[in-house]
PyMOL Python script that loads the backbone (N, CA, C, O; Angstrom):
from pymol import cmd

cmd.read_pdbstr("""\
ATOM      1  N   UNK A   1     -21.892   9.000   0.424  1.00  0.00           N
ATOM      2  CA  UNK A   1     -21.273   9.134  -0.881  1.00  0.00           C
ATOM      3  C   UNK A   1     -22.388   9.192  -1.916  1.00  0.00           C
ATOM      4  O   UNK A   1     -23.216   8.286  -2.005  1.00  0.00           O
ATOM      5  N   UNK A   2     -22.399  10.254  -2.685  1.00  0.00           N
ATOM      6  CA  UNK A   2     -23.506  10.465  -3.598  1.00  0.00           C
ATOM      7  C   UNK A   2     -23.171  10.365  -5.067  1.00  0.00           C
ATOM      8  O   UNK A   2     -24.062  10.507  -5.905  1.00  0.00           O
ATOM      9  N   UNK A   3     -21.913  10.124  -5.411  1.00  0.00           N
ATOM     10  CA  UNK A   3     -21.553  10.047  -6.828  1.00  0.00           C
ATOM     11  C   UNK A   3     -20.299   9.193  -6.988  1.00  0.00           C
ATOM     12  O   UNK A   3     -19.592   8.906  -6.022  1.00  0.00           O
ATOM     13  N   UNK A   4     -20.046   8.801  -8.218  1.00  0.00           N
ATOM     14  CA  UNK A   4     -18.843   8.023  -8.512  1.00  0.00           C
ATOM     15  C   UNK A   4     -17.606   8.852  -8.194  1.00  0.00           C
ATOM     16  O   UNK A   4     -16.639   8.336  -7.635  1.00  0.00           O
ATOM     17  N   UNK A   5     -17.631  10.124  -8.543  1.00  0.00           N
ATOM     18  CA  UNK A   5     -16.494  10.993  -8.265  1.00  0.00           C
ATOM     19  C   UNK A   5     -16.189  11.091  -6.778  1.00  0.00           C
ATOM     20  O   UNK A   5     -15.033  11.052  -6.358  1.00  0.00           O
ATOM     21  N   UNK A   6     -17.254  11.220  -5.990  1.00  0.00           N
ATOM     22  CA  UNK A   6     -17.075  11.290  -4.543  1.00  0.00           C
ATOM     23  C   UNK A   6     -16.540   9.964  -3.996  1.00  0.00           C
ATOM     24  O   UNK A   6     -15.698   9.955  -3.099  1.00  0.00           O
ATOM     25  N   UNK A   7     -17.034   8.842  -4.541  1.00  0.00           N
ATOM     26  CA  UNK A   7     -16.535   7.535  -4.130  1.00  0.00           C
ATOM     27  C   UNK A   7     -15.037   7.411  -4.421  1.00  0.00           C
ATOM     28  O   UNK A   7     -14.271   6.951  -3.574  1.00  0.00           O
ATOM     29  N   UNK A   8     -14.631   7.820  -5.606  1.00  0.00           N
ATOM     30  CA  UNK A   8     -13.215   7.727  -5.973  1.00  0.00           C
ATOM     31  C   UNK A   8     -12.360   8.617  -5.086  1.00  0.00           C
ATOM     32  O   UNK A   8     -11.235   8.252  -4.743  1.00  0.00           O
ATOM     33  N   UNK A   9     -12.879   9.778  -4.710  1.00  0.00           N
ATOM     34  CA  UNK A   9     -12.150  10.660  -3.803  1.00  0.00           C
ATOM     35  C   UNK A   9     -11.953  10.003  -2.439  1.00  0.00           C
ATOM     36  O   UNK A   9     -10.851  10.014  -1.891  1.00  0.00           O
ATOM     37  N   UNK A  10     -13.032   9.430  -1.892  1.00  0.00           N
ATOM     38  CA  UNK A  10     -12.928   8.748  -0.594  1.00  0.00           C
ATOM     39  C   UNK A  10     -12.011   7.527  -0.681  1.00  0.00           C
ATOM     40  O   UNK A  10     -11.245   7.256   0.245  1.00  0.00           O
ATOM     41  N   UNK A  11     -12.087   6.804  -1.775  1.00  0.00           N
ATOM     42  CA  UNK A  11     -11.230   5.630  -1.951  1.00  0.00           C
ATOM     43  C   UNK A  11      -9.756   6.042  -1.986  1.00  0.00           C
ATOM     44  O   UNK A  11      -8.904   5.364  -1.411  1.00  0.00           O
ATOM     45  N   UNK A  12      -9.466   7.134  -2.650  1.00  0.00           N
ATOM     46  CA  UNK A  12      -8.095   7.633  -2.697  1.00  0.00           C
ATOM     47  C   UNK A  12      -7.594   8.054  -1.329  1.00  0.00           C
ATOM     48  O   UNK A  12      -6.443   7.801  -0.971  1.00  0.00           O
ATOM     49  N   UNK A  13      -8.475   8.705  -0.561  1.00  0.00           N
ATOM     50  CA  UNK A  13      -8.093   9.096   0.801  1.00  0.00           C
ATOM     51  C   UNK A  13      -7.819   7.873   1.664  1.00  0.00           C
ATOM     52  O   UNK A  13      -6.851   7.854   2.424  1.00  0.00           O
ATOM     53  N   UNK A  14      -8.666   6.849   1.551  1.00  0.00           N
ATOM     54  CA  UNK A  14      -8.466   5.623   2.339  1.00  0.00           C
ATOM     55  C   UNK A  14      -7.162   4.946   1.946  1.00  0.00           C
ATOM     56  O   UNK A  14      -6.399   4.507   2.806  1.00  0.00           O
ATOM     57  N   UNK A  15      -6.915   4.866   0.675  1.00  0.00           N
ATOM     58  CA  UNK A  15      -5.700   4.212   0.209  1.00  0.00           C
ATOM     59  C   UNK A  15      -4.457   4.935   0.734  1.00  0.00           C
ATOM     60  O   UNK A  15      -3.501   4.290   1.166  1.00  0.00           O
ATOM     61  N   UNK A  16      -4.467   6.254   0.699  1.00  0.00           N
ATOM     62  CA  UNK A  16      -3.337   7.018   1.230  1.00  0.00           C
ATOM     63  C   UNK A  16      -3.178   6.738   2.723  1.00  0.00           C
ATOM     64  O   UNK A  16      -2.072   6.468   3.191  1.00  0.00           O
ATOM     65  N   UNK A  17      -4.272   6.800   3.465  1.00  0.00           N
ATOM     66  CA  UNK A  17      -4.221   6.536   4.901  1.00  0.00           C
ATOM     67  C   UNK A  17      -3.683   5.137   5.177  1.00  0.00           C
ATOM     68  O   UNK A  17      -2.816   4.964   6.035  1.00  0.00           O
ATOM     69  N   UNK A  18      -4.185   4.146   4.462  1.00  0.00           N
ATOM     70  CA  UNK A  18      -3.814   2.756   4.686  1.00  0.00           C
ATOM     71  C   UNK A  18      -2.345   2.497   4.383  1.00  0.00           C
ATOM     72  O   UNK A  18      -1.680   1.779   5.130  1.00  0.00           O
ATOM     73  N   UNK A  19      -1.831   3.064   3.309  1.00  0.00           N
ATOM     74  CA  UNK A  19      -0.459   2.773   2.883  1.00  0.00           C
ATOM     75  C   UNK A  19       0.596   3.730   3.415  1.00  0.00           C
ATOM     76  O   UNK A  19       1.773   3.377   3.477  1.00  0.00           O
ATOM     77  N   UNK A  20       0.186   4.958   3.807  1.00  0.00           N
ATOM     78  CA  UNK A  20       1.167   5.970   4.196  1.00  0.00           C
ATOM     79  C   UNK A  20       1.058   6.362   5.663  1.00  0.00           C
ATOM     80  O   UNK A  20       2.066   6.731   6.266  1.00  0.00           O
ATOM     81  N   UNK A  21      -0.125   6.295   6.256  1.00  0.00           N
ATOM     82  CA  UNK A  21      -0.324   6.809   7.604  1.00  0.00           C
ATOM     83  C   UNK A  21      -0.622   5.740   8.662  1.00  0.00           C
ATOM     84  O   UNK A  21      -0.185   5.886   9.803  1.00  0.00           O
ATOM     85  N   UNK A  22      -1.339   4.689   8.325  1.00  0.00           N
ATOM     86  CA  UNK A  22      -1.826   3.701   9.290  1.00  0.00           C
ATOM     87  C   UNK A  22      -0.741   2.693   9.654  1.00  0.00           C
ATOM     88  O   UNK A  22      -0.140   2.094   8.762  1.00  0.00           O
ATOM     89  N   UNK A  23      -0.476   2.494  10.950  1.00  0.00           N
ATOM     90  CA  UNK A  23       0.498   1.473  11.346  1.00  0.00           C
ATOM     91  C   UNK A  23      -0.006   0.062  11.030  1.00  0.00           C
ATOM     92  O   UNK A  23      -1.200  -0.219  11.140  1.00  0.00           O
ATOM     93  N   UNK A  24       0.900  -0.804  10.644  1.00  0.00           N
ATOM     94  CA  UNK A  24       0.567  -2.200  10.344  1.00  0.00           C
ATOM     95  C   UNK A  24       1.344  -3.094  11.311  1.00  0.00           C
ATOM     96  O   UNK A  24       2.470  -2.784  11.700  1.00  0.00           O
ATOM     97  N   UNK A  25       0.725  -4.196  11.682  1.00  0.00           N
ATOM     98  CA  UNK A  25       1.343  -5.079  12.663  1.00  0.00           C
ATOM     99  C   UNK A  25       1.458  -6.517  12.164  1.00  0.00           C
ATOM    100  O   UNK A  25       1.520  -7.450  12.965  1.00  0.00           O
ATOM    101  N   UNK A  26       1.485  -6.700  10.853  1.00  0.00           N
ATOM    102  CA  UNK A  26       1.684  -8.018  10.289  1.00  0.00           C
ATOM    103  C   UNK A  26       3.131  -8.474  10.482  1.00  0.00           C
ATOM    104  O   UNK A  26       3.929  -7.792  11.126  1.00  0.00           O
ATOM    105  N   UNK A  27       3.448  -9.607   9.928  1.00  0.00           N
ATOM    106  CA  UNK A  27       4.770 -10.211  10.060  1.00  0.00           C
ATOM    107  C   UNK A  27       5.871  -9.217   9.677  1.00  0.00           C
ATOM    108  O   UNK A  27       5.911  -8.739   8.543  1.00  0.00           O
ATOM    109  N   UNK A  28       6.746  -8.914  10.605  1.00  0.00           N
ATOM    110  CA  UNK A  28       7.910  -8.038  10.411  1.00  0.00           C
ATOM    111  C   UNK A  28       7.574  -6.586  10.065  1.00  0.00           C
ATOM    112  O   UNK A  28       8.454  -5.853   9.612  1.00  0.00           O
ATOM    113  N   UNK A  29       6.331  -6.153  10.263  1.00  0.00           N
ATOM    114  CA  UNK A  29       5.993  -4.753   9.966  1.00  0.00           C
ATOM    115  C   UNK A  29       6.396  -3.815  11.106  1.00  0.00           C
ATOM    116  O   UNK A  29       6.666  -2.640  10.859  1.00  0.00           O
ATOM    117  N   UNK A  30       6.443  -4.297  12.322  1.00  0.00           N
ATOM    118  CA  UNK A  30       6.886  -3.517  13.490  1.00  0.00           C
ATOM    119  C   UNK A  30       6.108  -2.218  13.678  1.00  0.00           C
ATOM    120  O   UNK A  30       6.646  -1.232  14.181  1.00  0.00           O
ATOM    121  N   UNK A  31       4.861  -2.223  13.277  1.00  0.00           N
ATOM    122  CA  UNK A  31       4.042  -1.021  13.424  1.00  0.00           C
ATOM    123  C   UNK A  31       4.258   0.017  12.340  1.00  0.00           C
ATOM    124  O   UNK A  31       3.666   1.095  12.382  1.00  0.00           O
ATOM    125  N   UNK A  32       5.100  -0.300  11.373  1.00  0.00           N
ATOM    126  CA  UNK A  32       5.351   0.628  10.266  1.00  0.00           C
ATOM    127  C   UNK A  32       4.203   0.613   9.271  1.00  0.00           C
ATOM    128  O   UNK A  32       3.449  -0.356   9.178  1.00  0.00           O
ATOM    129  N   UNK A  33       4.087   1.699   8.536  1.00  0.00           N
ATOM    130  CA  UNK A  33       3.184   1.699   7.386  1.00  0.00           C
ATOM    131  C   UNK A  33       3.889   0.946   6.261  1.00  0.00           C
ATOM    132  O   UNK A  33       5.106   0.769   6.319  1.00  0.00           O
ATOM    133  N   UNK A  34       3.160   0.500   5.242  1.00  0.00           N
ATOM    134  CA  UNK A  34       3.836  -0.163   4.122  1.00  0.00           C
ATOM    135  C   UNK A  34       4.931   0.710   3.496  1.00  0.00           C
ATOM    136  O   UNK A  34       6.011   0.219   3.168  1.00  0.00           O
ATOM    137  N   UNK A  35       4.647   1.999   3.335  1.00  0.00           N
ATOM    138  CA  UNK A  35       5.655   2.881   2.748  1.00  0.00           C
ATOM    139  C   UNK A  35       6.867   3.032   3.667  1.00  0.00           C
ATOM    140  O   UNK A  35       8.004   3.008   3.196  1.00  0.00           O
ATOM    141  N   UNK A  36       6.636   3.186   4.963  1.00  0.00           N
ATOM    142  CA  UNK A  36       7.749   3.291   5.912  1.00  0.00           C
ATOM    143  C   UNK A  36       8.578   2.012   5.927  1.00  0.00           C
ATOM    144  O   UNK A  36       9.800   2.069   6.064  1.00  0.00           O
ATOM    145  N   UNK A  37       7.929   0.868   5.789  1.00  0.00           N
ATOM    146  CA  UNK A  37       8.663  -0.399   5.768  1.00  0.00           C
ATOM    147  C   UNK A  37       9.536  -0.501   4.524  1.00  0.00           C
ATOM    148  O   UNK A  37      10.665  -0.988   4.591  1.00  0.00           O
ATOM    149  N   UNK A  38       9.014  -0.043   3.392  1.00  0.00           N
ATOM    150  CA  UNK A  38       9.838  -0.021   2.182  1.00  0.00           C
ATOM    151  C   UNK A  38      11.069   0.857   2.399  1.00  0.00           C
ATOM    152  O   UNK A  38      12.186   0.482   2.042  1.00  0.00           O
ATOM    153  N   UNK A  39      10.848   2.022   2.986  1.00  0.00           N
ATOM    154  CA  UNK A  39      11.965   2.934   3.234  1.00  0.00           C
ATOM    155  C   UNK A  39      12.964   2.334   4.209  1.00  0.00           C
ATOM    156  O   UNK A  39      14.172   2.500   4.044  1.00  0.00           O
ATOM    157  N   UNK A  40      12.469   1.639   5.220  1.00  0.00           N
ATOM    158  CA  UNK A  40      13.368   0.985   6.175  1.00  0.00           C
ATOM    159  C   UNK A  40      14.204  -0.084   5.484  1.00  0.00           C
ATOM    160  O   UNK A  40      15.335  -0.348   5.891  1.00  0.00           O
ATOM    161  N   UNK A  41      13.662  -0.687   4.460  1.00  0.00           N
ATOM    162  CA  UNK A  41      14.380  -1.713   3.692  1.00  0.00           C
ATOM    163  C   UNK A  41      15.268  -1.112   2.603  1.00  0.00           C
ATOM    164  O   UNK A  41      15.842  -1.841   1.794  1.00  0.00           O
ATOM    165  N   UNK A  42      15.380   0.228   2.586  1.00  0.00           N
ATOM    166  CA  UNK A  42      16.295   0.871   1.651  1.00  0.00           C
ATOM    167  C   UNK A  42      15.680   1.356   0.360  1.00  0.00           C
ATOM    168  O   UNK A  42      16.395   1.855  -0.509  1.00  0.00           O
ATOM    169  N   UNK A  43      14.383   1.226   0.208  1.00  0.00           N
ATOM    170  CA  UNK A  43      13.712   1.690  -1.010  1.00  0.00           C
ATOM    171  C   UNK A  43      13.226   3.116  -0.763  1.00  0.00           C
ATOM    172  O   UNK A  43      12.359   3.338   0.083  1.00  0.00           O
ATOM    173  N   UNK A  44      13.771   4.069  -1.484  1.00  0.00           N
ATOM    174  CA  UNK A  44      13.407   5.473  -1.290  1.00  0.00           C
ATOM    175  C   UNK A  44      12.427   5.885  -2.395  1.00  0.00           C
ATOM    176  O   UNK A  44      12.776   5.950  -3.573  1.00  0.00           O
ATOM    177  N   UNK A  45      11.202   6.156  -1.973  1.00  0.00           N
ATOM    178  CA  UNK A  45      10.144   6.523  -2.908  1.00  0.00           C
ATOM    179  C   UNK A  45       9.306   7.654  -2.328  1.00  0.00           C
ATOM    180  O   UNK A  45       9.227   7.794  -1.108  1.00  0.00           O
ATOM    181  N   UNK A  46       8.683   8.459  -3.172  1.00  0.00           N
ATOM    182  CA  UNK A  46       7.797   9.499  -2.659  1.00  0.00           C
ATOM    183  C   UNK A  46       6.497   8.885  -2.122  1.00  0.00           C
ATOM    184  O   UNK A  46       6.147   7.758  -2.472  1.00  0.00           O
ATOM    185  N   UNK A  47       5.788   9.633  -1.271  1.00  0.00           N
ATOM    186  CA  UNK A  47       4.520   9.151  -0.713  1.00  0.00           C
ATOM    187  C   UNK A  47       3.535   8.731  -1.805  1.00  0.00           C
ATOM    188  O   UNK A  47       2.761   7.794  -1.612  1.00  0.00           O
ATOM    189  N   UNK A  48       3.559   9.406  -2.930  1.00  0.00           N
ATOM    190  CA  UNK A  48       2.578   9.147  -3.986  1.00  0.00           C
ATOM    191  C   UNK A  48       2.687   7.744  -4.578  1.00  0.00           C
ATOM    192  O   UNK A  48       1.735   7.266  -5.195  1.00  0.00           O
ATOM    193  N   UNK A  49       3.820   7.078  -4.403  1.00  0.00           N
ATOM    194  CA  UNK A  49       3.958   5.722  -4.949  1.00  0.00           C
ATOM    195  C   UNK A  49       2.998   4.752  -4.254  1.00  0.00           C
ATOM    196  O   UNK A  49       2.641   3.719  -4.821  1.00  0.00           O
ATOM    197  N   UNK A  50       2.584   5.078  -3.045  1.00  0.00           N
ATOM    198  CA  UNK A  50       1.682   4.206  -2.289  1.00  0.00           C
ATOM    199  C   UNK A  50       0.222   4.400  -2.686  1.00  0.00           C
ATOM    200  O   UNK A  50      -0.660   3.742  -2.135  1.00  0.00           O
ATOM    201  N   UNK A  51      -0.037   5.285  -3.622  1.00  0.00           N
ATOM    202  CA  UNK A  51      -1.413   5.555  -4.052  1.00  0.00           C
ATOM    203  C   UNK A  51      -1.583   5.121  -5.499  1.00  0.00           C
ATOM    204  O   UNK A  51      -1.319   5.879  -6.432  1.00  0.00           O
ATOM    205  N   UNK A  52      -2.023   3.897  -5.659  1.00  0.00           N
ATOM    206  CA  UNK A  52      -2.229   3.342  -6.985  1.00  0.00           C
ATOM    207  C   UNK A  52      -3.456   3.967  -7.633  1.00  0.00           C
ATOM    208  O   UNK A  52      -4.343   4.438  -6.920  1.00  0.00           O
ATOM    209  N   UNK A  53      -3.538   3.987  -8.946  1.00  0.00           N
ATOM    210  CA  UNK A  53      -4.754   4.495  -9.602  1.00  0.00           C
ATOM    211  C   UNK A  53      -5.965   3.670  -9.172  1.00  0.00           C
ATOM    212  O   UNK A  53      -5.894   2.446  -9.067  1.00  0.00           O
ATOM    213  N   UNK A  54      -7.053   4.348  -8.931  1.00  0.00           N
ATOM    214  CA  UNK A  54      -8.287   3.683  -8.512  1.00  0.00           C
ATOM    215  C   UNK A  54      -9.263   3.730  -9.672  1.00  0.00           C
ATOM    216  O   UNK A  54      -9.473   4.783 -10.274  1.00  0.00           O
ATOM    217  N   UNK A  55      -9.859   2.587  -9.984  1.00  0.00           N
ATOM    218  CA  UNK A  55     -10.900   2.565 -11.002  1.00  0.00           C
ATOM    219  C   UNK A  55     -11.948   1.551 -10.599  1.00  0.00           C
ATOM    220  O   UNK A  55     -11.679   0.615  -9.846  1.00  0.00           O
ATOM    221  N   UNK A  56     -13.138   1.755 -11.110  1.00  0.00           N
ATOM    222  CA  UNK A  56     -14.251   0.876 -10.785  1.00  0.00           C
ATOM    223  C   UNK A  56     -14.261  -0.326 -11.722  1.00  0.00           C
ATOM    224  O   UNK A  56     -14.039  -0.188 -12.925  1.00  0.00           O
ATOM    225  N   UNK A  57     -14.516  -1.486 -11.171  1.00  0.00           N
ATOM    226  CA  UNK A  57     -14.563  -2.708 -11.973  1.00  0.00           C
ATOM    227  C   UNK A  57     -15.957  -2.987 -12.522  1.00  0.00           C
ATOM    228  O   UNK A  57     -16.147  -3.953 -13.261  1.00  0.00           O
ATOM    229  N   UNK A  58     -16.926  -2.162 -12.176  1.00  0.00           N
ATOM    230  CA  UNK A  58     -18.313  -2.411 -12.558  1.00  0.00           C
ATOM    231  C   UNK A  58     -18.486  -2.622 -14.060  1.00  0.00           C
ATOM    232  O   UNK A  58     -19.295  -3.450 -14.478  1.00  0.00           O
ATOM    233  N   UNK A  59     -17.742  -1.889 -14.865  1.00  0.00           N
ATOM    234  CA  UNK A  59     -17.879  -2.020 -16.316  1.00  0.00           C
ATOM    235  C   UNK A  59     -17.124  -3.229 -16.862  1.00  0.00           C
ATOM    236  O   UNK A  59     -17.413  -3.691 -17.965  1.00  0.00           O
ATOM    237  N   UNK A  60     -16.170  -3.737 -16.106  1.00  0.00           N
ATOM    238  CA  UNK A  60     -15.329  -4.830 -16.586  1.00  0.00           C
ATOM    239  C   UNK A  60     -15.720  -6.184 -16.017  1.00  0.00           C
ATOM    240  O   UNK A  60     -15.610  -7.194 -16.713  1.00  0.00           O
ATOM    241  N   UNK A  61     -16.169  -6.230 -14.782  1.00  0.00           N
ATOM    242  CA  UNK A  61     -16.444  -7.494 -14.103  1.00  0.00           C
ATOM    243  C   UNK A  61     -17.465  -8.366 -14.814  1.00  0.00           C
ATOM    244  O   UNK A  61     -17.230  -9.569 -14.928  1.00  0.00           O
ATOM    245  N   UNK A  62     -18.586  -7.837 -15.300  1.00  0.00           N
ATOM    246  CA  UNK A  62     -19.591  -8.734 -15.914  1.00  0.00           C
ATOM    247  C   UNK A  62     -19.048  -9.575 -17.059  1.00  0.00           C
ATOM    248  O   UNK A  62     -19.452 -10.727 -17.213  1.00  0.00           O
ATOM    249  N   UNK A  63     -18.154  -9.038 -17.859  1.00  0.00           N
ATOM    250  CA  UNK A  63     -17.643  -9.814 -18.992  1.00  0.00           C
ATOM    251  C   UNK A  63     -16.732 -10.948 -18.554  1.00  0.00           C
ATOM    252  O   UNK A  63     -16.525 -11.895 -19.312  1.00  0.00           O
ATOM    253  N   UNK A  64     -16.182 -10.873 -17.340  1.00  0.00           N
ATOM    254  CA  UNK A  64     -15.294 -11.918 -16.853  1.00  0.00           C
ATOM    255  C   UNK A  64     -15.974 -12.875 -15.885  1.00  0.00           C
ATOM    256  O   UNK A  64     -15.525 -14.010 -15.725  1.00  0.00           O
ATOM    257  N   UNK A  65     -17.033 -12.442 -15.246  1.00  0.00           N
ATOM    258  CA  UNK A  65     -17.670 -13.234 -14.209  1.00  0.00           C
ATOM    259  C   UNK A  65     -18.781 -14.116 -14.760  1.00  0.00           C
ATOM    260  O   UNK A  65     -19.052 -15.170 -14.186  1.00  0.00           O
ATOM    261  N   UNK A  66     -19.426 -13.731 -15.836  1.00  0.00           N
ATOM    262  CA  UNK A  66     -20.608 -14.443 -16.322  1.00  0.00           C
ATOM    263  C   UNK A  66     -20.327 -15.883 -16.726  1.00  0.00           C
ATOM    264  O   UNK A  66     -21.237 -16.711 -16.677  1.00  0.00           O
ATOM    265  N   UNK A  67     -19.121 -16.208 -17.118  1.00  0.00           N
ATOM    266  CA  UNK A  67     -18.816 -17.569 -17.553  1.00  0.00           C
ATOM    267  C   UNK A  67     -18.385 -18.497 -16.409  1.00  0.00           C
ATOM    268  O   UNK A  67     -18.174 -19.689 -16.629  1.00  0.00           O
ATOM    269  N   UNK A  68     -18.255 -17.963 -15.203  1.00  0.00           N
ATOM    270  CA  UNK A  68     -17.810 -18.773 -14.080  1.00  0.00           C
ATOM    271  C   UNK A  68     -18.979 -19.522 -13.444  1.00  0.00           C
ATOM    272  O   UNK A  68     -20.087 -18.990 -13.374  1.00  0.00           O
ATOM    273  N   UNK A  69     -18.745 -20.751 -12.981  1.00  0.00           N
ATOM    274  CA  UNK A  69     -19.817 -21.485 -12.302  1.00  0.00           C
ATOM    275  C   UNK A  69     -20.073 -20.913 -10.915  1.00  0.00           C
ATOM    276  O   UNK A  69     -19.230 -20.194 -10.377  1.00  0.00           O
ATOM    277  N   UNK A  70     -21.222 -21.222 -10.333  1.00  0.00           N
ATOM    278  CA  UNK A  70     -21.515 -20.776  -8.969  1.00  0.00           C
ATOM    279  C   UNK A  70     -22.498 -19.632  -8.954  1.00  0.00           C
ATOM    280  O   UNK A  70     -23.164 -19.349  -9.949  1.00  0.00           O
ATOM    281  N   UNK A  71     -22.579 -18.984  -7.825  1.00  0.00           N
ATOM    282  CA  UNK A  71     -23.511 -17.881  -7.661  1.00  0.00           C
ATOM    283  C   UNK A  71     -23.051 -16.652  -8.439  1.00  0.00           C
ATOM    284  O   UNK A  71     -21.857 -16.386  -8.575  1.00  0.00           O
ATOM    285  N   UNK A  72     -24.022 -15.924  -8.938  1.00  0.00           N
ATOM    286  CA  UNK A  72     -23.737 -14.685  -9.630  1.00  0.00           C
ATOM    287  C   UNK A  72     -23.625 -13.583  -8.585  1.00  0.00           C
ATOM    288  O   UNK A  72     -24.641 -13.105  -8.081  1.00  0.00           O
ATOM    289  N   UNK A  73     -22.420 -13.181  -8.257  1.00  0.00           N
ATOM    290  CA  UNK A  73     -22.226 -12.177  -7.214  1.00  0.00           C
ATOM    291  C   UNK A  73     -22.721 -10.806  -7.643  1.00  0.00           C
ATOM    292  O   UNK A  73     -22.892  -9.921  -6.805  1.00  0.00           O
ATOM    293  N   UNK A  74     -22.953 -10.619  -8.931  1.00  0.00           N
ATOM    294  CA  UNK A  74     -23.400  -9.316  -9.422  1.00  0.00           C
ATOM    295  C   UNK A  74     -24.917  -9.221  -9.536  1.00  0.00           C
ATOM    296  O   UNK A  74     -25.433  -8.167  -9.905  1.00  0.00           O
ATOM    297  N   UNK A  75     -25.645 -10.292  -9.228  1.00  0.00           N
ATOM    298  CA  UNK A  75     -27.090 -10.265  -9.427  1.00  0.00           C
ATOM    299  C   UNK A  75     -27.746  -9.155  -8.619  1.00  0.00           C
ATOM    300  O   UNK A  75     -28.730  -8.567  -9.068  1.00  0.00           O
ATOM    301  N   UNK A  76     -27.220  -8.860  -7.442  1.00  0.00           N
ATOM    302  CA  UNK A  76     -27.760  -7.793  -6.614  1.00  0.00           C
ATOM    303  C   UNK A  76     -27.695  -6.441  -7.326  1.00  0.00           C
ATOM    304  O   UNK A  76     -28.538  -5.573  -7.101  1.00  0.00           O
ATOM    305  N   UNK A  77     -26.690  -6.270  -8.186  1.00  0.00           N
ATOM    306  CA  UNK A  77     -26.486  -4.997  -8.866  1.00  0.00           C
ATOM    307  C   UNK A  77     -26.990  -5.005 -10.309  1.00  0.00           C
ATOM    308  O   UNK A  77     -26.823  -4.018 -11.025  1.00  0.00           O
ATOM    309  N   UNK A  78     -27.597  -6.092 -10.737  1.00  0.00           N
ATOM    310  CA  UNK A  78     -27.973  -6.213 -12.159  1.00  0.00           C
ATOM    311  C   UNK A  78     -28.937  -5.124 -12.597  1.00  0.00           C
ATOM    312  O   UNK A  78     -28.922  -4.740 -13.767  1.00  0.00           O
ATOM    313  N   UNK A  79     -29.770  -4.617 -11.709  1.00  0.00           N
ATOM    314  CA  UNK A  79     -30.692  -3.577 -12.099  1.00  0.00           C
ATOM    315  C   UNK A  79     -29.948  -2.285 -12.473  1.00  0.00           C
ATOM    316  O   UNK A  79     -30.494  -1.451 -13.195  1.00  0.00           O
ATOM    317  N   UNK A  80     -28.733  -2.116 -12.000  1.00  0.00           N
ATOM    318  CA  UNK A  80     -27.948  -0.927 -12.326  1.00  0.00           C
ATOM    319  C   UNK A  80     -27.283  -1.041 -13.680  1.00  0.00           C
ATOM    320  O   UNK A  80     -26.908  -0.030 -14.274  1.00  0.00           O
ATOM    321  N   UNK A  81     -27.129  -2.260 -14.179  1.00  0.00           N
ATOM    322  CA  UNK A  81     -26.403  -2.478 -15.428  1.00  0.00           C
ATOM    323  C   UNK A  81     -27.306  -2.430 -16.644  1.00  0.00           C
ATOM    324  O   UNK A  81     -26.818  -2.538 -17.768  1.00  0.00           O
ATOM    325  N   UNK A  82     -28.582  -2.275 -16.459  1.00  0.00           N
ATOM    326  CA  UNK A  82     -29.489  -2.283 -17.610  1.00  0.00           C
ATOM    327  C   UNK A  82     -29.736  -0.899 -18.137  1.00  0.00           C
ATOM    328  O   UNK A  82     -30.478  -0.731 -19.105  1.00  0.00           O
TER     329      UNK A  82
END
""", "prot")
cmd.dss("prot")
cmd.show_as("cartoon", "prot")
cmd.util.cbc("prot")
cmd.orient("prot")
């Protein structure tokens, strides 16, 4: 992945696969995808409902994380924020 745009494209593809195509085996999923399970429960929605908007938290996280105690999880990326 060489750019933010490419990352967002791959993230969107993964999200679609995870919510619409990939079988799940958690409690009462019976191998259904999340979207198929909703439909089995009577909720009729288009495939696109399983694809939430994707955005990067990089611009938002520092303003919320800096006041928390503990390790700075963003220190590894701090050189990118300057």
